[in-house]
N, C-alpha and C positions, 0 to 999 in steps of 0.2 A: 076354596081353601086348600092350600098346598099341603102335601104330607109332611109328617115330622120324621126326620131322620133319627132313627133310634139306634144309639150305639150301645145299649145295654145288651149284655149276652146272658141269657137265662142259663143257670146251671144245667149242663148236659155231660154226657159221657166224654165228649170232646174236650169241653173246658176242664174237666177234672183230670184227664190225661195231660193236658198242658200243664196244670198246675203241678202235678206229680213230676213231670219232665223237667220243669224250669226248677223246682226244688232240688233234684238230683244234680242239675247243672251248677247250682249254687252251693252245694254240699261239697263239691270237688274244688270249686275256686269261686272266690268273690268276682264280681264284674259290674260294669257300669251299664246303664240302660242301653246304650248303642251297641255294646258288646253282646248283650242278651238278645237283642233283635237280630243281629247278625247270626249268632249261634243256633237260635231256633228256626229262623227263616220264616216266622209267622207274620212279621210285619208289626209296626209300631202299636197298633190297637190291640190286637190279640196279646202281645207280649205285656203291654201295660195293664190289661184286664187280668191276667193271671198273676201278674206281680202284685197288683192291690189286692187280690183276693188272698194270697199268701200272707201279705202284710197284715190284713184284718185277722186272718187265722193265727198270727203271731208265730208264723213259721220262717218269715224272712224279716230282717231289719236292714237299714240302711245307715251309712256313715258318710258325711260330707268331709272331704279333704282335698286341699289344693283347688278348691273350685269344681270338684268332681264329686258326684254322688255315687258311691258303690254300694252294691246290695250283697248280702250274705245270709245263709241259713243260720238260724238260731241253734244253740247246742242241743236243746231238747228235741228239735226236728231230725237232728243227727241220730240220737239215740232211738227215736221212734222208727227210724228207717233202717236202723241197724248199721249205719256208717260209723266206722271208727278211724279217728285220725291219731 
């Protein structure tokens, strides 16, 4: 039998750090997925995982406009991180 390729990343200090970094980026400016991949340099899989975790945590939301999905930090996440706009 062949091995199963697992893409699940267990919560670690590194994944938590990625979530915090991505949230900080989105608190400054909304962006689409490809822009976030470029900005972080983590590759699609790690960026997608951090983005999904932040979405589940309700710290990030997305908006579809003009055939493009953009992501942004929710207002309560700004307040929790002490970011004021």
